[in-house]
N, C-alpha and C positions, 0 to 999 in steps of 0.2 A: 504494500500500499504506500501511498504517497507519504504518509506521516511517519513511516517507519524511520526515516533518516532523523526526523525531529525527536523522536523518542530515544534513539541511540545517542544522539549527540547532546541531549540534554539542553539544547539552545531554544528554548520555548519562546513564544511571543511575549510573555512577561518579562523574561531576561532581556530580551532585545529592547523591550520598551523602557526598562530601567537602565539600560546602558546608554540609551539615547538621552535620557534625562541627565545623566552623569556628564555625558558629552556636552549638552546643552549648558549645563551649570559651568563647567570648566571654561568653554569658549566665551560665555557672555559675561562671566565675572572677570576673565581676562581683559575683555574688551572694555568693560566698564573701568576697570583699573587703569588702563591705557588712556582712555578718555578722560578720566578724572586727572592724570598726570599732565594731559595737555592744557586742561583747563586751568590747573594749578599754576602752571608756568606762565600761561597767558596772563593770569592775575598778579604776577610777579611774586609768587611765593619763594620762600627762601629755605623751607625744611630741606636740609641736606639729604634726607632719605627719599624725598620726592622729586628733587631736581636732577635730572640726568643729562650729562653734557655730551655723552658719547652713544652711539648706535649700540655698540657692545653692552654698555651698562643697561640700556633700555631693554635689549634682548635677553639679558641675564634675568632682570626682574621680571619680564613677562613670562619667561620659561619657569621661574620659581612659582609665580601666582598660578600658571596654567597646572603645574604638577600638583600644587597644594589644592587647588580648587578641585582638581579630578579626585583626590584622596577624600576631601571634605565631601564632595558630592556623593562619592561611593558609600561614605559612612552614613550621610543623610538618607539615601534612597535605600540601600541594602540592609543597613544594621539598625539605625535609630528608628525607622518606622515599624520594625518588627518589635523592638524593645518597648516602645510606647504605644503599641497597637491598641491595648486596652485601656489607655487613659483618655481623658477628655481632650478636645481639639486645644483648649487653652493650654492645658497642662502640658500637652505634647509639644507644642510650639515653644513654650517657655523652656522646658528642660533641653530640647534640641538646641535652641539658640545659646543656652549657657554652655553647652558642651562644645558648639561650633565657635563660640567667643574664645574658649581657651585654645582651640586650634588656630584662631586668627592671631592670638598673641604669639604662637610659635611661628605663624607666617610672618608676622612683624619682625620677629627676632631674625628669621633667615634673611629677609629683605635688607635689614639694617646691617647685619653682619657681613653679608656679600657685598654690599655697597662700601662699606668701611674697608673691607679687605681687598676687594678688586678695583675699586674706583679711588678710593682715598689712599690706598696701599698702606693701611695700617697693619700692624702685626696682629697675630691670631689673637693674643691675650688682650690687646689694645681694643680691638674690635667688639670682644665680648664686654669689656668693661665699659666701652662707650655706650652700649646698648643698655646694660642694666643701669648705667647712671642716669639715662634718659627715663628708663622705665620706672624708676623711683618716683617720678613726679606723676601725681594722679591725673593731672591735666593733659600731659602727654599721652598717657594711657587712653583717657577718653577720646582725645583728637584722633588717635589711631586706631581706634576700636568702633566708634559710633557709626562710621560708614558701613563697616562690616555687619554690625548689628542689623541696621536697616536693610541691607542686602539680604541678609539671612531670612528676616521676617517676610520680606516681599516674595523671595524664592518660595518659602515654605506655603504662603497663602497661594501663590500662583499654582503651585502643584496641587493643592487641595482643591482649589477652585476648578482646575482643569480636569481633575478626575472625578468631579461631581457628575460629570457627563461622559457618555460613551465616546470612544476615539472619533473625531470629526465632529460631533455635535457642538462642542465649544466653539469651534471656528465658524460653524454654521450660524450660531447666535450672534457671534462678534461681527460677522459681515452682514447679517440681515438676510441671509440666503432665503429664509422662509417666512418673512414677514407677511408676504402675500403667498397664500397656499399654492402648492404646486401638485400637479398630478404625476406620479412615477409608477413605473411597473416595477413591482419588487417581489422578492421571494421572502415569505414570512413563516417562522416557525414558532409554535408554541410548544413549550417543553416544561415538563414538571415531574416532581417525584411521585413514584409509584407508591401506594398503600401508606401515604403521609399519615392518614388518621390512626391507623394501628401503630406506627412508629411513635407517634406523639403520645399515645397512651402508655406506650412501654418506657420512654425516656421522660425524665422530669423537664420542666419547661426550658431551663437554661442548658441542660445537655442536648435537648432536641434543636435549641437556636444553634448550638455549636455544631451540630450534625448537618443542619441546613447550610450553614456558612461553609463547612468544609465540602459539601456536595456541590454547592454553587462555584466554589473555587475551581473545582477540577473542570467542571462543565464550561465555565466561562473562559478558562484558558483554551479550551479546544474551539470555542466559537470565535474568539478573538485570533486564534492561530490562522483560521481560514476567513480572516476578514469580515466575520459578521459584525453588525453594528447592534449591540444590546439596547434594546429600546427601553425595557424596564423589567425590575425584579418585582414580583408580586406574591410575597411569602416564599413558597418553594417553586414558583414558577418563573420561567425566563421567557421573555418575549424578544426574539432577534429577527434581524431581516438583512437582506442582501439586495443590492441593485440587481435587476434581472439581466442575465446574461448566461450563456452556456458554461462559462468558466465558474460562474457563481452557483450555478446549479450542483456542478460537481463540488464545489467548496462547501455547500450546505450538507451534502451527503458526507463529505470527508470529515467535517466539524462533528457530525453525529457518531460516525464511526471512532473517532479520536476520543470523544467523550466516553463512550461505552468502553473503549481500551483503557483510558486512564483510571476509571472507576474499577475495572476488573484488576488492573496492575496494583492498586492501592487497597485490595479487598482486606489484606492483613491489617493495615492501619485501622480501618473502619471497624472490623472485627475486635480488635484489641481494645479500641477506645470506646466503641458504642455497643458491639455485640451484634451489629446490623450492617450489611452491605446495601447500599442504596442501589436502586434500579430506577429508570425513568421512562417515560412515555412521551412521544412528540408527534405533532400533527403539522403537516407542511401544505402550504397553497401558494398560488402565485396569481398576480393580476395587478390592476391598477388600484393605487391607494392615493390619498390625499395626504400631503406632509406639510405642515404649517407650525408656525411658533405660536404658543399660547402661554397665557399667563400675565399678571400685572407685576406684582412683587417677586414671585418666583416664576421664572420663564423656563420654558422646555420646547423641545421640538417634538410634536405629537403626530401620530399616524392614524388614520381613521378611514373608514370605508367598509364595504361589504366583505372585503377580501379578509379584513382582520377578523371579523366575526365568523367567517367560515372556517379560517385556520383554527380559531379557538374551538369550534364545534368538531373539527377533525380530531384535534387532540382529545376531546371528551370521548369521542367514538372509540378511542383506542381501548378503553376500559370495557365499553358496551360489546365490542367485537372480539376482545380477547387478543389484540395485537399491540405490541409495543411502539411501532413506528408505522404510521399512515401518512400517505400523500395523495393529493388530487390528481386527476388525469391530466389537469392542465400543466402541473409540475412535471410528471413523468413523460409525457409526449415529446419526442424528439431528443431525449437525453442521450448524450455521447458518452457513455460510460459502461462498465462492466457491473453495474448495479443489478443485483438479483431482486426481482420483485414479482409479485402475482396480483392479478386483479381479483378484488373481492366482490366486484359488481357495484351496481348503483346502489346507493345508501340513502335513507331518509336521515337527515340531520335536523335536529331540534331547532325550530325557528326559521328552517328553509322551505320554501314552497316547492322547490324542484330537487329531484333526487341527484346526488353528485357521486360519479364514480371514483371510488377510491382503490388505491394499491398498498398492500402490505409489503414493507420494505425488509429484506433480510440483512441485517446490520451484524 
């Protein structure tokens, strides 16, 4: 299967996404530092750490800032977010800022030391003494740290704000792409946990919530890996869509297969932690939907139309027809893949006036 390479390499969408953030942080912080240097010099600043008279000195500083920003970005994205995952947003931001502030002091030490050693040609000990002599001043520390604190706060808020939306939705709202509703042909999939009620009865509320969170984690990785746009989470249900194309029809099926594979691969984890291995059902349909921006204080990009209702009914039919994965004839027709499927005939769906031919997918 196409996803086998992803499984073996371990380079998931999530990891690629995280490394992209680290690179964005490293590049943007370095550019901001360079821009600040230019502004400082134009204003006639005389801080010896910030005034660079040679290209070599400037390149040295930029290299140090880039490397340290990469390390700080890695700690922020890969480490601190897990450590403070269960804390409130306010506590999380405060604690991460304090930790990054300590890192910024080390960055200031490196910048000051290298400038003293390589540009002013001070001795090793003199360079260190020079830094700690200035660092003894509270005003000096404030002057050289306040900018980084502001930068840390804006970066963390930007990440949290961006991740409130599915990939792509943030920029759609920013540029106003769907202020006026647009009709688009999309593939829509409704996916949710099987036997959620018996599982909820077996687990206490907190453990059940943790179970749902772990289940959604693995499924979401699979959907995002194959370019699905997650529209919303509703309890244990995920609604996801793709713009209609032959490639995305294959992506939809691959995402479903990968989700089943990841759940199976992690069955020991679920058994050990919860005593239950999750399973899921999914309904897939395709057609014209309306996409538009809604909300006043809280804005979002919403999808509506009969296609959404039909996809939800197909998902419900999975339980009634005893099949885990069902797709409409509109989705199956003309598919260029080796997907094994069988027609189960025209089916009456609740709320639909006409019968719809469905296919059971062998995932």
